N, C-alpha and C positions, 0 to 999 in steps of 0.2 A: 265321580269320575272313576272309571275302572282303571286297572293297572296299566294296560296297554295304551289307552288314551292319555293317561297322565305322563307316561314315559315319552311318548311322541311329543306331547305338548311342551314338556320341560326342555327337551332338546331344541325344539323350534324356538322357544323363548331364549334360551341361553346361547344357542349356536345355530342360527338360521342358515348359515353357510355350510353346515356339516355335510360330509360325503356320505356317511352311513352311520348307523347306530344299532346297537343290540340291547335287548332287555335280558338279563341273566339272573342268576341266583335262585333263591327259593321260590320267588313268584313265577319265574319261567318254568321251574320244575314242577309246579303245582303243589308245592309243600309249604306255602306261606302261612304265617300265623298273623295274629292281630298286630304284632309289633314288627312284622317284616318290612324291610325297605325295598326300594327299587334299585337294583344294581344296573346301571346304564353305562354301556361303553359307547363312546363317541369318537369318530375319526374325522379329523380336520385336515386341511391342506398344509397348515403350518401353525405358527404361534396363535394362541397362548399355550398350545399343547407342547410337552405333556404335563398334565397335572391331575390331581384328584380333588374332589370337593364333596363335602356333605352339606345338604340343604333341604329345605322343606318346600314341597310344591303341592298346593291344594292340601288334601288330607294325607299326603304321602311323604315319609322321609326318603330322601334320595341320595344314593352314593353314585357319583358321576366320575367315571374314569375316561379321561380325554387324551387321545393320542393322535399322532400322525401315522401314516403307514410305516414309516421308518422306525418310529419309536415303539410301535406295536410289536414289530418283529424283534427289536432290541430287548424289550422287556421279556418277551417269550423265551428268547435265547438265554437270558439271565436266569429265568425261573426254572427252566427245564432240569438243570442239574439237581435242583432241590427236590425234585419228584412231586412237586405241587405247584400249580399255577392257576390261581383263580381267574386271571385274565383269559387264559387259554380256554378254560371250561365255560366261561360266560359266552364266548363266541362259538364254541363247539356245540353246546347244547342249548344256547339261548335262542330267543326269538329276534329275527331280523326285522327291525322296525321300519326301515326304509333303506334304499340303496340307489343313489343318484347316478353312479357311474360303473357299477359292477364290483367295486372294491369289497363290499360286504359279502357278496357271494364268494369271492376268492378267499377272503380271510376265514369265512366259515368252513369252506372245504378244507383249507389247509389246517385249521384247528381240529376238525373232525379226524383228519388223517393222522395227526400227531397223537390225539388222545387214544385213537384205536390201536396205534402201534405200541402204546404203553410207555412208561417212563424209562429213562436209561437205567441199566442195571446198578444195584447198589454195591458198593465196593466192600471187599472183605474187611478193610479197615473201619468203615462205617458200621458194619455189623458188630465188630468187636467193641467199638466205642459204645454201642447200644447195650451189648451184653454186659460190659463193665458197669455202666451207669445203673442198669437194672439190678445187677448183683449187689451193688453198693446199697441201693435203696432197700432191697430185701433184707440185707443185714441190719440196716437201720430199723425196719419195721419189726423184725423179729426180736431186736434187742430193746425196743422202747416200750415203756409202760405209761407214757404220757398221752392221754387222749388227744390233746391238741396237736402234738407232734405226729401221732399216727394218722390223723386226718389228712395232713398235708403230704406226708410220705405216701400214703395210699393213693391220694389223687394223682400224684406224680407217677406212681407206678402204673396206674390205669392208663394214663396218657401214653407213656413211653412203651408200654406193652402193646397197646393198640397200634402205635406207629411201627413197632418192630414186626408185628404180625403182617401189616400191609407190605412192609419192605421185603420180607422173606417170601411173600406170595407174589412179588413182582408187580404190585398194584400202585396206582397213583395214591399219594398221601393227601391229607386234609387236616385242617385245624378246626377246633370247636365242634359244632354240629356236623360239619363235613367229614370229620374223622369218624364220627358215628355212622354216617351214611355210607362212607367207603367200606367200613367194616361190615355193614349189613349185606353188601353185595359180595365182598371178597371173602369174608370170614364169617359166614352166618353162625350165630349163636355166641360168638366170642364177646361181643358188646354186652349181651345179656349176662354172661357169666362174670364179666368184669364188674358190672354194675352190682350183681349179687355179692361178689367178693368185697366190694367197697362197703356195702351196707353191713356186712358181717364184721368188718374191721371196726366200724363205728359202734357195733354192739360188743366189741371186745374180743372177737374171734378172727385171727388173722389167717388161719389155715386155708379156708376156701380160696382167698385171693392168692396166697402163695402157690397153691396148687396150679391154678390156671396160668399164672405168670411163669412158673417152671415149665409148663407144657409148651408155651410159646417159645421160651428160651431154648428148649431142647431142639426145636426145629432149626435154630440158628447155631447150635453147637453147645448149648448149656450155659451154666454160670461161668463167669470169667473174673478172676481176681489175681491169683498168682500167675506171674508171667506177663501181665499186661504192662506195656511200656509205650510211651509216646515222647518224642523229642520236643523240647520247648523251642520257642521262637527266640532267636538271639536278640 
């Protein structure tokens, strides 16, 4: 059973009363691998939504995200300030599996409008938080001679630097493989240079990674340590 057939069938089995459904993620983007799952968004009239569930259908692992129209909008509103919303992108760029009453078409159009407009601007405070965290990691990397420590420091540096590059560019963010894919589009070459820098750290040379991290930091105002201050929570 191919991906689209399986996605439709699992929704029919689990929620025959569904109003609409989308197939998103790597499968819909044409970038699936042997271990990819089916990311399926389902819209119901009411209970038991909202919930998410991981299950197996035929030969496919399935991640099912079940909402009502109201909870779909509530989740999107909650995720937008974080500058990353898997639910939004699954409906903006995913495949509409069926649409019984026009809801799917409306949500898809709304999702495409939001993604095309871009995420909300990142605040100066958030940028400074990123600069501070990355500066701290750079200090740790340059001062450490423990291979195990350097592995985890470098991995964290790569992730945070990629996220900062996207934020400074005004791009949507992403986690895991989606961080790499966002970088491909927004910052061509940065992911490759970060990858090379990480490999060099593992071989005992930190300079290539430090160089690329500092280049991204400079776009945000450079390293930040002295003068960084945040109020605590009472």
